[in-house]
C-alpha positions as CSV (number, residue, x, y, z in Angstrom):
1,M,46.3,-135.1,-15.5
2,T,46.0,-138.1,-13.0
3,E,49.6,-137.6,-11.8
4,N,48.7,-134.0,-11.2
5,K,45.5,-134.9,-8.9
6,A,48.1,-137.7,-7.0
7,S,50.5,-134.9,-6.2
8,T,47.6,-132.3,-5.2
9,S,45.9,-134.9,-2.7
10,T,49.7,-135.9,-1.5
11,K,50.1,-132.3,-1.0
12,K,46.9,-131.9,0.9
13,R,47.7,-134.7,3.2
14,R,51.4,-133.4,3.9
15,D,49.6,-130.0,4.9
16,W,47.0,-131.7,7.2
17,G,49.6,-133.8,8.8
18,M,52.0,-130.6,9.4
19,L,48.9,-129.0,11.0
20,G,48.3,-132.0,13.2
21,L,51.8,-131.9,14.1
22,G,52.0,-128.2,14.9
23,A,48.7,-128.7,17.2
24,A,50.5,-131.6,19.0
25,V,53.4,-129.7,19.7
26,V,51.4,-126.6,21.1
27,L,49.2,-129.0,23.2
28,L,52.7,-130.8,24.4
29,I,54.2,-127.3,25.4
30,W,50.7,-126.3,27.2
31,F,50.6,-129.7,29.3
32,A,54.2,-129.5,30.3
33,L,53.7,-125.6,31.5
34,A,50.7,-127.0,33.1
35,N,52.5,-129.8,35.3
36,T,55.4,-128.2,36.7
37,A,54.3,-129.1,40.3
38,E,57.3,-131.3,42.3
39,V,56.2,-134.9,43.4
40,T,57.7,-137.4,45.4
41,V,58.6,-140.7,43.6
42,S,59.2,-143.9,45.3
43,F,60.0,-146.5,42.4
44,W,62.1,-149.8,42.7
45,G,64.0,-148.6,45.5
46,Y,64.2,-144.9,43.9
47,H,63.1,-142.2,46.2
48,G,63.1,-138.7,45.1
49,H,61.4,-135.3,44.1
50,T,60.7,-134.6,40.5
51,H,58.2,-132.3,38.2
52,V,54.9,-134.4,37.5
53,I,55.8,-133.7,33.5
54,S,59.1,-135.6,33.8
55,V,57.2,-138.6,35.3
56,I,54.7,-138.4,32.5
57,V,57.6,-138.1,29.9
58,I,59.4,-141.2,31.3
59,C,56.0,-143.4,31.6
60,A,55.3,-142.6,28.0
61,L,58.7,-143.1,26.7
62,L,58.6,-146.7,28.4
63,G,55.4,-147.5,27.4
64,G,56.2,-146.6,23.6
65,C,59.0,-148.6,23.9
66,A,57.4,-151.4,25.3
67,G,54.5,-151.1,22.8
68,F,57.1,-151.2,19.9
69,A,58.8,-154.2,20.9
70,L,55.6,-156.2,21.5
71,G,54.4,-155.0,17.9
72,R,57.7,-156.4,16.6
73,Q,57.4,-159.5,18.3
74,R,54.0,-160.2,17.1
75,R,54.7,-159.2,13.5
76,R,57.8,-161.7,13.8
77,R,55.3,-164.8,14.9
78,Q,52.7,-164.2,12.0
79,G,55.5,-163.5,9.2
80,P,55.1,-160.7,6.4
81,R,51.7,-159.9,5.2
């Protein structure tokens, strides 16, 4: 009986997770379509034209990589929990 409750709660959590992921994808597509204007970019010697969404995605990826690397470094210093 306890096993059945655990599997039901896991399924509900998974369903909510899939719903959240679907909503995030829809919002991401809407955001990308809303930001198709071209902008001029001047960054570390690079001068060019690109779409706003490209700049946003590149900055998000770089920020995510930096956060991941800094988080790993902090965990390594603190040791296992």
